[in-house]
C-alpha positions in Angstrom: 80.9 -48.9 60.7 80.3 -46.8 57.6 77.3 -46.9 55.4 77.8 -44.9 52.2 75.7 -45.8 49.2 74.0 -43.9 46.3 71.9 -45.0 43.5 68.6 -45.4 41.8 65.9 -47.8 43.0 63.3 -48.8 40.4 59.8 -50.1 41.3 59.9 -52.3 38.2 62.1 -54.9 36.7 65.2 -53.2 35.3 66.6 -54.9 32.3 69.1 -52.3 31.2 72.9 -52.5 30.9 73.9 -50.6 34.0 75.2 -52.7 37.0 72.2 -53.5 39.2 70.9 -55.8 41.9 67.5 -57.2 42.5 66.5 -56.1 46.0 63.1 -57.7 46.5 60.3 -58.4 44.0 60.7 -56.1 41.0 62.7 -53.5 43.0 66.2 -53.0 41.5 69.1 -51.0 42.8 71.4 -49.3 40.3 74.5 -48.1 42.1 76.7 -45.3 40.7 80.5 -44.8 41.0 81.2 -41.2 40.3 84.3 -40.5 38.4 86.2 -37.9 40.3 87.9 -35.6 37.8 88.6 -31.9 37.3 84.9 -31.0 36.6 83.3 -33.5 39.0 82.1 -30.8 41.5 80.6 -28.8 38.6 78.3 -31.7 37.7 77.0 -32.5 41.2 73.5 -31.2 41.8 72.7 -29.4 45.0 71.7 -30.3 47.6 73.3 -33.7 47.0 76.8 -34.9 47.5 76.8 -37.5 44.7 73.9 -36.9 42.3 75.2 -35.7 39.0 73.5 -34.3 36.0 74.1 -37.6 34.2 72.6 -39.7 36.9 69.6 -37.3 37.1 69.1 -37.8 33.4 69.0 -41.6 33.8 66.6 -41.3 36.7 64.3 -39.1 34.7 64.4 -41.5 31.7 63.7 -44.5 33.9 60.8 -42.8 35.6 58.8 -43.1 32.3 58.8 -46.9 33.0 57.6 -46.6 36.6 58.3 -44.9 39.9 62.0 -44.5 40.8 63.9 -43.2 43.8 67.4 -41.7 44.1 69.0 -42.2 47.5 72.3 -41.3 49.2 73.5 -42.3 52.6 76.6 -41.2 54.5 77.0 -42.7 58.0 80.0 -43.5 60.1 79.7 -45.1 63.5 76.0 -44.1 64.0 75.8 -40.4 63.0 75.1 -39.5 59.5 72.9 -38.1 56.8 70.5 -39.4 54.1 68.9 -37.6 51.2 66.5 -38.8 48.6 63.9 -38.0 46.0 61.3 -39.9 43.8 60.3 -39.5 40.2 57.4 -40.7 38.0 56.6 -39.9 34.4 59.6 -37.6 34.0 58.7 -35.5 37.0 60.0 -35.3 40.5 57.1 -36.3 42.8 58.9 -35.9 46.2 62.1 -34.5 47.5 64.8 -33.7 47.9 64.2 -34.9 51.5 67.1 -34.9 54.0 67.5 -36.5 57.4 70.2 -36.4 60.0 70.9 -39.0 62.7 73.1 -38.2 65.7 74.2 -34.8 64.4 73.6 -31.8 66.6 72.5 -28.6 64.9 72.7 -30.0 61.4 72.9 -27.7 58.4 70.0 -28.3 56.1 71.3 -27.9 52.6 69.4 -25.3 50.4 66.7 -26.9 48.4 66.2 -29.9 50.7 63.3 -30.4 53.1 64.2 -31.7 56.6 62.2 -34.8 57.6 62.6 -37.9 59.7 63.8 -41.0 57.7 64.0 -39.4 54.3 64.8 -42.6 52.4 61.9 -44.5 54.1 59.5 -41.6 53.0 60.8 -41.8 49.5 60.6 -45.6 49.4 56.9 -45.4 50.5 56.3 -43.0 47.6 57.5 -45.6 45.1 55.4 -48.4 46.6 57.7 -50.1 49.1 55.8 -51.7 52.0 57.2 -52.5 55.4 57.7 -56.1 56.4 56.9 -57.0 60.0 59.6 -55.6 62.4 61.4 -53.7 59.6 61.3 -50.3 58.0 61.1 -49.7 54.3 64.9 -49.5 54.0 65.4 -52.9 55.5 62.3 -54.4 53.8 64.1 -54.0 50.4 67.4 -55.2 51.9 69.3 -51.9 51.6 70.8 -52.5 55.0 72.6 -55.5 53.6 75.1 -53.3 51.8 77.5 -50.8 53.2 79.0 -49.3 50.1 78.5 -49.1 46.3 81.7 -51.1 46.0 80.0 -54.0 47.8 76.9 -53.7 45.6 79.0 -53.8 42.4 81.0 -56.8 43.7 77.6 -58.6 44.4 76.5 -57.6 40.9 79.7 -59.1 39.3 78.8 -62.4 40.9 75.5 -62.5 38.9 76.9 -61.9 35.4 
């Protein structure tokens, strides 16, 4: 089963106009659907697969309201990759961190730091605590969603 999501997680109540879901407490997830077009690859920031200049600008702006994380996952049937970073007061405070699961001899993308459980490390940085028997990822219910399409469908039910 695939797990492919990307978006911004805020550590504060997000009340903007972008599609978003409340994860737990004041943590909100803002998913992004990139618009593939002739210049799409030019706007993606390395070492990411989905983070665009426009999304990074939103991330930076939101970080003036509180700590924020950007996350990407790309898993299929177990093996996969995750990459993340955190921002606060207009500055990146951690990342990009990258992790691989079930991939032999992974190629670490230039600019990324190889760690175990990159998203969990980033979520800790923005203040997420583990619930008993869960990691940070599942403590904020990110495991409930498999794709940004699912997240956006869930959001549409709330408006």
